[in-house]
N, C-alpha and C positions, 0 to 999 in steps of 0.2 A: 566486571568479569568478562572473559573472552566469549562465553556463550551468549552474553548480552550485546555483543558487537564491539567490545572494547578490548584492546591489547593489554596483556598482563606481563610485566617483566620484573623478575625478582633477583636482586643481587645478593651475594654472600648468603645463600640459602641456609647453610648449616648454622648460621648465627641469627636467622630470622625468628622473631617472636611470633610471627603469624602462625596460628594453629593449622591453617589450611595447607601449610607447606610440609606437614608431617610425613605424608607419603613420599614426596620427592626427597626429603631429607633422609629417609630410611634407605633410599636407593643410592645414597652417596653423591647426589647432585649438588653442585656448588653454585651454579648459575642456571636460571630457568626463564623461559619465555613461552607464553601461550598466545597464539594469534587466532582471531576469529576467521572462519571460512565464510566469506560473504559473497553472495551472487545476487546482482540486481537489488542491492540494499536489503537483502534478507539473509540472516545468519543460517548456515546449513551445517555447521559443525565447528570444530577447533583443531588446530595443529600445534603440537607442543615441541619445544626444543630444549635440550639440557646438556650440560657439560660437567665433567668432574675435574677439569684441568685448571680452571680459573674461576674467580668469583663474580665476574661480570662480562657482558657482551659489549663489543664495540658498536658504535652507531652504524658502521658499515655492515656489520653482521646482522644487526636488527633490520636494516633496510633490505638485506638479501633475504632474510626470513620472510619479510613482508611480500617480496616478489614471488618467492616460492609458494607462499600461502595463496596468493592470488591465482597462480597457475593451477594449484591443486583444486581450488574452489571451482575454477572454470571446468577442469576435467571432471570433477564430481558432478557438477550441474549437467554437463553434457551426457555423462553416463546415465544419470537419472532420467534425463529427457529421452535418451535412446531407449531405456527400459520402458518408460511410459508410452513411447510411440509403438514399441514392439507389443506391449500389452494391448494397446488400443487397436492395432492392426489385427491382432489375433481375435479380439472381441468382434471386430468388424467382419473378419473372415467367417467366424462362427455364425454371426447374424446372417451373412450371405448364404451360408450353407443351410441354415434353418429356413430362410426364405425360399431357397431352391427346392428343399424338401417339401415345403408347403405348396409351392407352385406345382410340383410334380404330383403330389397326392391329390390336391384340389382339381387339377386338370384331368388326371386319370379318373377320378370319381365323377367328374362332370360328363365324361364321354358317353356313358351308357344312357342316362336320362336325356341327354341332348340328342343322341341318335334316335331315341324313341319319339321325342317331340318333332324332330325334323322329318322322320320317316312317316309319321301319321299325318303331318301337315302336307307332305308331298302326295300321300294317298288321297287326302281330301281334295287337293288341287286337281289330281287326275280324274277323280270320280265325279266331282261336282262342278267343275269349271263350266260355266255357261248355263248351269241348271239352277243357279241361285243368283241373287241380284249382284250387280257390278261391284257394289261396296264390299260385299262378302268375298267376292273373287279377289279384290285388292287386298283385303285384310289377310287372307290366306297366303297371298304372295309375299306380304311383309313377313309373315311367320317363317315361310320357307327361306327367304333371303337372309333373315336374321339368324336362322339356324345354321345356314351354310357359312356365314361370316363367323359365327361363334365357334363352329367346328374348326375352321381355319385357325382361329385364335388359340383354341385349346391345343391343337396339334403343334403350333409354334411354341407355345409355353412348355409343352412336354419336351420338344427338341431343345429349347433353351436350357431347361433343367438337366437334361441328359448329357450336355457337353461336359459338365464338371463331374458327373457320376460315372463317366466311362472308365474302363478298367485301367487306363493309363499306359497300356502297352502299345508301342509304335513298331512299325515294320516298314521295309522298303516299299514305297508306293510309286508307281509310274504315273506321273501326272498327265501324260499324254492319254493313257487309258482312262484316267479319271475324267478328263474333259470330253473324251469321246462318249463316255457313259452319260454325262450331263447333256451333251448335244442330242443324243438319242432320246433322252427323256423330254427335252424341250423342242423336239423337231417340229411339232405342230405349231407351237407359239412362234418359233423362228420363221416358219413358212408364212403364217398369217401376217406377221409383222413386216415381212420383206426385209429382214435384217441381213446384211452381209457381215459374216464373222470370219476374221483372219486369225489363225492360231499358229504360233511359232512352235518349234520343236522344244518341248519342255523337259526338264530333268526329272530324275527320281529323287524322292526325299524320304526320310524316316518320319512316318506320320500315321495317324489313324485314317485309314482309307475312307471310311464312311463319312468322317467329318470333312475330309478334303472334297468329297463329292458335294456335300451340303454347302461348303464354302464357295466353290465355283458356281454351283447352281444358284445360290442367292445373288452373287455378284452379276452373273450373266442375266438372270431374271430381272434384276434391278435395271440393268442397262436396256433390256428390251422394254420394260414397263415405261421408262421415262424417255424413250426414243423420240427423236424429232420426226416430223411428217415426211420430209424428203430425204431419201438415200440414207437411212439409218445404218450405222456401221459400228462394229465392235472389234477391237484387237486385243489378243491375249499374248503376253510375252513375258520375258524375265531378263534379269541382269545378274551376273555374279559379282558381288561386292565384298571383297575381303572375307571370304569364308561364309558369307550369308547370301542366300538367294533372295532377290527382291522381285516379286511377281507383280504384274500390273494388268488390270482390265480397263482398257481405255475405250470410251465411246464418244459419239458426237451428239449426245442427248441435250435436254433442255438445260442442264447444268444446275449448280447449287451455289447460293450466296456464301461468301466466306464466313459469315457470322454463324453458319450452321455446320461448319466442318467437324466440330466435336459433337454437337448435339445429336446428329443423325445416328451416332453409334450407341446412343442411350436407348434402353428398352421403352417401347410404346411412343417413341418420338416420330411424329409425322409432320411433313411440311405441306401436305396437300390434303384436301378433304377426301372422304371415301368415294364420293361421286366422281371426283376428278381422277384419282388413281387409287383403286382398291388395294387393300393390304392391311396388315396387322400392326405394323410399326415395330416388329421384332426381328426381321430378317438381318439387318446390319448389326444389331446387338449380338445375334448368334455368330455372325462372321467375326466380330471382335473377340468374342469369347473363345472361339475355335483357334484363332491365330495366337492369342495370348496363352492358351493351353499348350501350344507348340513352341512357346518361348519367343514369339515374334511380336511385331507391332503392325497395326493397320492404320492407314490414313487416306485422306482424299485430297486431290487437287482438282479444282473446278473453277469455272467461270460461267455465270448465268448466260445461257444462250450459246455457249461454246463447248459444251461437253464436259465430261468428268473422267478422271483417272483414279481408280482405287489401287493403292499400292500396299502390299503386305510382305513381310519377311519371314523366312524359315531357314534355320541353320542348314548348312550343307551336311550330308552324311559323313 
């Protein structure tokens, strides 16, 4: 039978003694063929052909039926695969939404007790430093430092989860004003690091203004953090490429090995220890999420010891 992967061809159906041809005889069919739909050696259905004009099919017609059946089988398999991928992607998106909701709720609920722990530890440090033994002073310092790092992590987790939960409305945003705001916020770090920053005249885009501030703040902060010792420099510029603005933040920092080009955009990915370069490992993951929410892509070009260039795209207004 065709459903078992075998082709069925019946000639002179109206005079066939086979009881299984009853239905097609009632339709006036005089020649009938049923071909299995097979994909990767697995039957996925059948395709039937019939005629009322003659009592048999030629070999050429049967061969053509086989070719049509193979094409239909491939089309059906592709459609099923697309449906399976769509279903899988929707489940994945829902899982991501649940994780983001969990991260937001967990981070939000952690802030109050964390603030209490850090606050009281700092109070103990101010009040009793030098009045208790050196070990106790050191332990209190560990608590304070751990609380400060945890607070930074919680804040970054909240920011990460908020990217997707934003209201979705974009407006014209002057990126020159955005970068000026970021430079003001980072002025002390820039001064202390002795970084020379060159900024081109940037365009306006349709975007979420606060997310653009966070995007540039993270990228510039990253360049400052991983600066080299001598003459650190950063350049911010863009290019107009076929209706898409490509922005870049270029530095002469310590650089990144090419095996980490994708990994650095994953959440909690760090290439250095906390003692070497403090941070949460979330900043670039937030950047990617912001850029993707705006329909763009972000990537890095870098060479160890020769600096890095972070490039991201946003559609023109």
